[in-house]
C-alpha positions as CSV (number, residue, x, y, z in Angstrom):
1,M,0.0,0.0,0.0
2,K,1.4,3.3,-1.1
3,S,1.5,6.3,1.2
4,P,-0.5,9.3,0.1
5,A,1.3,11.9,-1.9
6,V,1.9,15.3,-0.5
7,V,1.5,18.2,-2.8
8,R,2.8,21.6,-1.8
9,V,1.3,24.7,-3.5
10,R,3.0,28.0,-3.3
11,F,1.1,31.1,-4.1
12,D,2.8,34.3,-5.0
13,S,0.4,37.2,-4.7
14,R,2.6,39.4,-6.9
15,K,2.0,37.2,-9.9
16,K,-1.7,37.6,-10.5
17,E,-2.9,36.9,-13.9
18,V,-5.8,39.1,-15.0
19,A,-7.6,38.8,-18.3
20,A,-6.9,41.9,-20.2
21,A,-9.9,44.1,-20.8
22,P,-10.4,45.2,-24.3
23,K,-8.8,48.6,-24.8
24,F,-11.4,49.7,-27.4
25,I,-15.1,49.0,-27.4
26,P,-16.8,50.1,-30.5
27,K,-19.4,52.8,-30.0
28,A,-21.9,50.9,-32.1
29,S,-21.6,47.9,-29.8
30,L,-22.3,50.0,-26.7
31,L,-25.3,51.6,-28.4
32,T,-26.7,48.1,-29.3
33,V,-26.3,46.9,-25.7
34,R,-28.1,50.0,-24.4
35,Q,-30.9,49.7,-27.0
36,N,-31.4,46.1,-26.1
37,E,-31.5,46.9,-22.4
38,R,-33.9,49.8,-23.0
39,M,-36.2,47.5,-25.1
40,K,-36.2,44.9,-22.2
41,L,-37.1,47.6,-19.7
42,E,-39.9,48.8,-21.9
43,E,-41.3,45.3,-22.4
44,A,-41.2,44.7,-18.6
45,F,-43.0,48.0,-18.1
46,V,-45.7,47.0,-20.6
47,L,-46.1,43.6,-19.0
48,Q,-46.4,45.2,-15.6
49,K,-49.1,47.5,-16.8
50,Q,-51.0,44.6,-18.4
51,L,-50.8,42.6,-15.2
52,L,-52.1,45.5,-13.1
53,A,-55.0,46.0,-15.6
54,T,-55.8,42.3,-15.4
55,R,-55.7,42.4,-11.6
56,D,-58.0,45.4,-11.5
57,Y,-60.4,43.7,-13.9
58,A,-60.5,40.5,-11.9
59,E,-61.1,42.5,-8.7
60,A,-64.0,44.4,-10.4
61,V,-65.6,41.1,-11.5
62,I,-65.3,39.7,-8.0
63,E,-67.0,42.8,-6.6
64,A,-69.8,42.8,-9.2
65,V,-71.0,39.2,-8.7
66,P,-73.4,37.9,-6.0
67,P,-71.9,36.8,-2.7
68,L,-68.6,35.2,-3.4
69,L,-65.7,33.6,-1.5
70,V,-62.4,32.7,-3.0
71,L,-60.8,29.9,-1.1
72,D,-57.3,28.3,-1.3
73,E,-56.6,24.6,-1.5
74,E,-56.9,24.4,2.3
75,L,-60.3,26.1,2.2
76,R,-58.9,29.3,3.7
77,V,-60.6,32.5,2.6
78,Q,-58.5,34.5,0.2
79,T,-61.2,37.0,-0.9
80,A,-64.7,37.8,0.3
81,N,-66.5,40.3,-1.7
82,K,-68.6,43.1,-0.2
83,S,-71.8,41.3,-1.3
84,F,-70.8,38.2,0.8
85,C,-69.9,40.3,3.8
86,K,-73.2,42.3,3.6
87,S,-75.4,39.2,3.0
88,F,-73.9,37.2,5.9
89,K,-73.2,40.1,8.2
90,I,-69.5,39.2,8.5
91,P,-66.8,41.9,8.5
92,A,-64.2,41.4,5.8
93,S,-61.5,41.6,8.5
94,E,-62.9,38.4,10.2
95,T,-63.0,36.4,7.0
96,M,-59.5,36.8,5.5
97,N,-57.2,33.8,6.0
98,R,-59.7,31.9,8.0
99,L,-61.0,28.4,7.3
100,V,-64.5,28.6,5.7
101,Y,-65.7,26.3,8.6
102,E,-64.8,29.0,11.1
103,L,-66.9,31.7,9.6
104,G,-69.9,33.0,11.4
105,N,-69.3,31.1,14.6
106,G,-69.1,27.8,12.7
107,Q,-72.4,28.2,10.7
108,W,-70.5,27.1,7.6
109,N,-69.3,23.9,9.3
110,I,-71.7,21.7,7.5
111,P,-70.8,17.9,7.3
């Protein structure tokens, strides 16, 4: 059985090799990069506006329909529209993130 080899590494901090940066970057190349970045920012801005408009539309639909609850997969209330709160005399603050079975002193706990 051979003994493990020992390797000694010596580091000389004075001999750092750094990749040389290009001394000349064509102006056209910089303009192309800036234009691409600007286009990406503009696209992101347009997408953000579209998402906000879609959210506002969805919220308007939720408020316009008869009593409505939006539940997550665990049956926790994510949204209760004003019509629901008014019809069942439950404040919105008491519905958010609560299990549907806990609403109205358990009146929704139907087997």
